[in-house]
C-alpha positions as CSV (number, residue, x, y, z in Angstrom):
1,M,-7.6,12.0,12.0
2,H,-10.7,14.0,13.1
3,L,-13.0,11.6,14.9
4,G,-15.5,14.3,15.8
5,A,-16.3,15.0,12.1
6,T,-17.2,11.4,11.6
7,L,-19.3,11.3,14.8
8,R,-21.2,14.3,13.6
9,L,-21.7,12.9,10.1
10,L,-23.1,9.6,11.6
11,R,-25.2,11.2,14.2
12,V,-26.9,13.6,11.8
13,D,-27.6,10.8,9.3
14,A,-29.0,8.6,12.0
15,G,-31.5,11.4,12.8
16,L,-30.2,12.0,16.4
17,S,-29.8,15.5,17.8
18,L,-26.7,16.4,19.8
19,R,-28.9,16.4,22.9
20,D,-30.4,13.0,22.2
21,L,-27.0,11.3,21.7
22,A,-25.5,13.0,24.7
23,R,-28.4,11.9,26.9
24,R,-28.2,8.3,25.7
25,I,-24.5,8.0,26.5
26,G,-24.7,9.9,29.8
27,V,-22.7,13.0,28.9
28,S,-23.5,16.7,28.5
29,S,-24.4,18.2,25.1
30,A,-21.5,20.7,25.6
31,Y,-19.0,17.9,26.0
32,L,-20.2,16.0,22.9
33,S,-20.2,19.3,20.9
34,R,-16.5,19.9,21.9
35,V,-15.7,16.3,20.8
36,E,-17.4,16.8,17.4
37,N,-15.6,20.0,16.9
38,G,-12.2,18.7,17.8
39,V,-11.9,20.8,20.9
40,D,-11.8,17.8,23.4
41,A,-9.7,14.7,22.9
42,P,-11.4,11.6,21.4
43,P,-13.6,9.8,24.0
44,T,-12.4,6.8,26.0
45,V,-12.8,3.3,24.6
46,E,-15.7,2.7,26.8
47,R,-17.5,5.9,25.7
48,L,-16.7,5.2,22.0
49,T,-18.3,1.7,22.5
50,A,-21.4,3.4,24.0
51,I,-21.6,5.8,21.0
52,A,-21.2,3.0,18.5
53,R,-24.0,1.1,20.2
54,E,-26.4,4.1,19.9
55,L,-25.5,4.6,16.3
56,D,-25.7,0.9,15.6
57,V,-22.2,0.6,14.0
58,P,-19.4,-1.8,15.0
59,P,-17.3,-0.2,17.8
60,A,-14.1,-1.3,16.0
61,L,-14.9,1.1,13.2
62,L,-14.9,4.2,15.5
63,M,-11.9,2.9,17.4
64,D,-9.9,2.7,14.2
65,V,-10.9,6.2,13.2
66,A,-9.9,7.4,16.7
67,N,-6.7,5.3,16.6
68,R,-7.7,3.6,19.7
69,V,-6.8,0.0,20.7
70,S,-9.8,-2.3,21.3
71,P,-10.1,-3.4,25.0
72,Y,-10.2,-7.0,23.7
73,V,-6.6,-6.5,22.4
74,A,-5.4,-5.0,25.7
75,E,-7.1,-7.8,27.8
76,Y,-5.7,-10.5,25.6
77,L,-2.1,-9.1,25.8
78,E,-2.5,-9.1,29.6
79,E,-3.9,-12.6,29.8
80,V,-1.5,-14.2,27.3
81,P,1.8,-12.2,27.5
82,G,3.3,-14.4,24.7
83,S,0.9,-12.9,22.2
84,G,2.9,-9.7,22.2
85,T,5.8,-11.6,20.5
86,L,3.5,-12.7,17.7
87,F,2.4,-9.1,17.1
88,L,6.0,-8.0,16.9
89,E,6.7,-10.8,14.4
90,L,3.8,-9.5,12.2
91,A,5.2,-5.9,12.5
92,R,8.7,-7.1,11.6
93,R,7.5,-8.8,8.5
94,R,5.7,-5.6,7.4
95,L,2.7,-7.7,6.1
96,T,0.3,-6.0,3.7
97,G,-3.4,-5.9,4.1
98,A,-3.8,-8.8,1.6
99,Q,-1.2,-10.8,3.5
100,L,-2.9,-10.2,6.8
101,A,-6.1,-11.3,5.3
102,R,-4.5,-14.6,4.5
103,V,-3.4,-14.9,8.1
104,R,-7.0,-14.2,9.2
105,D,-8.3,-16.8,6.8
106,F,-6.0,-19.4,8.4
107,L,-7.2,-18.4,11.9
108,D,-10.9,-18.6,10.8
109,A,-10.3,-22.1,9.4
110,E,-8.2,-23.4,12.3
111,F,-9.6,-21.4,15.3
112,P,-13.1,-20.1,14.4
113,V,-14.7,-17.6,16.7
114,R,-17.5,-19.0,18.7
115,G,-20.7,-17.2,19.6
116,G,-20.0,-14.0,17.7
117,T,-22.6,-11.2,17.3
118,H,-23.6,-9.2,14.3
119,G,-21.1,-6.6,15.4
120,D,-18.3,-9.1,14.7
121,A,-19.4,-9.6,11.0
122,P,-17.0,-8.1,8.4
123,V,-17.8,-4.6,7.3
124,P,-19.2,-4.6,3.7
125,A,-16.6,-3.5,1.2
126,L,-16.8,-0.2,-0.7
127,A,-15.4,-1.5,-4.0
128,P,-18.4,-3.6,-5.1
129,L,-20.5,-0.4,-5.2
130,L,-18.1,1.2,-7.6
131,A,-17.5,0.6,-11.3
132,P,-14.8,1.9,-13.6
133,E,-17.2,4.4,-15.2
134,R,-17.9,5.9,-11.8
135,V,-14.2,6.4,-11.0
136,V,-13.0,9.8,-12.2
137,L,-9.4,10.7,-11.7
138,Q,-7.4,14.0,-11.5
139,V,-10.4,16.2,-12.2
140,S,-9.9,20.0,-12.2
141,C,-12.7,21.6,-10.4
142,G,-13.0,25.3,-9.5
143,G,-15.3,24.7,-6.5
144,W,-17.5,22.3,-4.6
145,E,-20.4,22.8,-7.0
146,D,-18.2,21.6,-9.9
147,V,-17.4,18.5,-7.9
148,L,-21.1,17.7,-7.3
149,D,-21.8,18.1,-11.0
150,V,-19.2,15.5,-11.8
151,V,-20.3,12.9,-9.2
152,A,-24.0,13.5,-9.9
153,G,-23.5,12.8,-13.6
154,R,-21.7,9.6,-13.0
155,L,-24.2,8.4,-10.4
156,A,-27.2,9.3,-12.5
157,A,-25.8,7.2,-15.4
158,A,-26.1,4.2,-13.1
159,L,-29.6,5.0,-12.0
160,P,-32.1,4.9,-14.9
161,G,-34.8,7.4,-14.5
162,V,-32.9,9.5,-12.0
163,D,-31.9,13.0,-13.2
164,A,-28.4,14.4,-12.4
165,A,-29.9,17.7,-11.4
166,R,-32.0,15.9,-8.8
167,L,-28.9,14.3,-7.4
168,V,-27.1,17.7,-7.3
169,E,-30.0,19.1,-5.4
170,G,-30.0,16.3,-2.9
171,L,-26.2,16.4,-2.4
172,S,-26.3,20.1,-2.0
173,Q,-28.7,19.9,0.9
174,L,-25.8,19.2,3.2
175,D,-24.9,22.5,4.9
176,D,-21.6,22.8,3.1
177,L,-18.5,20.9,2.2
178,S,-17.2,20.9,5.8
179,S,-20.3,18.9,6.9
180,C,-19.3,15.9,4.8
181,A,-15.5,16.2,5.1
182,V,-14.1,13.5,7.5
183,G,-10.4,14.6,7.4
184,G,-7.4,13.1,5.7
185,G,-8.4,15.0,2.5
186,V,-11.6,13.0,2.1
187,A,-15.2,14.1,1.7
188,V,-18.3,11.8,1.7
189,P,-21.3,13.6,0.2
190,H,-24.4,11.4,0.2
191,V,-28.0,11.5,-0.7
192,F,-31.1,9.4,0.0
193,L,-33.5,8.5,-2.8
194,P,-36.2,5.9,-1.8
195,G,-36.2,2.7,-3.8
196,V,-32.9,3.1,-5.7
197,P,-30.0,0.7,-5.4
198,S,-26.9,1.8,-3.5
199,V,-24.2,3.1,-5.9
200,V,-21.0,5.0,-5.3
201,A,-18.8,7.4,-7.4
202,L,-15.2,8.2,-6.6
203,V,-13.4,11.3,-7.7
204,T,-9.8,12.4,-7.2
205,L,-9.0,16.1,-7.7
206,A,-6.0,17.4,-9.6
207,K,-5.7,20.2,-7.0
208,G,-7.1,19.9,-3.5
209,L,-10.0,22.2,-2.6
210,R,-8.9,24.5,0.2
211,V,-12.0,24.8,2.3
212,D,-12.9,24.6,6.0
213,T,-12.2,20.9,6.7
214,P,-12.0,19.4,10.2
215,D,-8.2,18.9,10.1
216,G,-7.3,21.8,7.8
217,R,-6.2,19.5,4.9
218,P,-7.5,20.3,1.4
219,V,-10.1,17.9,0.0
220,R,-8.4,15.7,-2.6
221,L,-10.8,12.7,-2.7
222,V,-14.6,12.6,-2.9
223,V,-16.6,9.4,-2.3
224,A,-20.2,10.1,-3.1
225,A,-23.1,7.7,-2.5
226,V,-26.7,7.3,-3.3
227,D,-28.8,5.1,-1.1
228,G,-32.4,3.9,-1.4
229,E,-32.6,3.0,2.3
230,R,-31.5,4.6,5.5
231,G,-30.1,2.6,8.3
232,R,-27.3,0.5,9.6
233,A,-25.6,-0.4,6.3
234,R,-25.4,3.2,5.2
235,L,-23.9,4.4,8.5
236,I,-21.4,1.5,8.5
237,R,-20.2,2.4,5.0
238,M,-19.7,6.1,6.0
239,A,-17.7,5.0,9.1
240,H,-15.8,2.6,6.9
241,V,-14.8,5.4,4.5
242,A,-13.7,7.5,7.4
243,R,-11.5,4.6,8.6
244,L,-10.0,4.3,5.1
245,A,-9.3,8.0,5.2
246,A,-7.6,7.6,8.5
247,R,-5.4,4.9,6.9
248,G,-4.3,7.2,4.1
249,L,-6.9,6.6,1.4
250,A,-6.4,9.9,-0.3
251,E,-2.6,9.5,-0.5
252,R,-2.9,5.9,-1.9
253,L,-5.3,7.0,-4.6
254,D,-3.7,10.3,-5.5
255,E,-1.1,8.5,-7.8
256,A,-3.8,6.4,-9.6
257,R,-4.3,7.3,-13.3
258,Q,-6.6,4.4,-14.3
259,P,-9.8,3.2,-12.6
260,V,-8.4,-0.3,-12.4
261,Q,-5.6,1.0,-10.2
262,V,-8.1,2.5,-7.8
263,L,-10.1,-0.7,-7.6
264,A,-6.9,-2.7,-7.0
265,A,-5.8,-0.3,-4.2
266,L,-9.2,-0.5,-2.6
267,E,-9.1,-4.3,-2.7
268,E,-5.9,-4.3,-0.8
269,L,-7.0,-1.6,1.7
270,E,-10.2,-3.5,2.3
271,A,-8.7,-6.9,2.6
272,L,-9.0,-6.5,6.4
273,R,-12.3,-4.9,7.4
């Protein structure tokens, strides 16, 4: 998965220049640019944590996208060596996301976390912002403009008084498709319209769009959003979609032929957030 594309997407939406973010985390602009463009390896856990703090998103989200292990896990395995056996038992049973959520519910009930921060709160799910009429499957599109027309039409239908052409214009203000592609065959175009409720449309493509994506994979899934407010919730959702992409979201939804199948798959994938 291409962490750099996600970092660039979040940084730009947060209104931070490359120089601003680099200065805040104590690195050079050249280094951060190399990371965003996939030239350098993903940052260390410590540096990812600093980036997450400046973007105001949970560090675990960025670590998941980068396929990094949280330092809390490493420290716990060192402090309690027997915990490794439990992890192996979970792996041996091949528990699904829904089953792991049941395990977490048990832990929350029996051994609740004390003194957590807002960064420990569960990430809001994507599924509640969707509706069957905003899930469009196996669409044949000749180009990115066609995709935007489809998602804008579905989003406008959920926003009385908002014209689809206005949404297309807003979504098109992104530089190009590569600026909202996060890898794994997923793109996340988004637009800000003051005062409207947040809504999401999801589109799978019958044939992937072969464009300049960060990992070279054709775009097969588009998760488009309209938000009435900027800020933390919007950034967290973008990072969450990137994490789902890293977990194979496009592949999971590619076989879906009914919106209910998409919503069911999302429920399972989002059981642990």
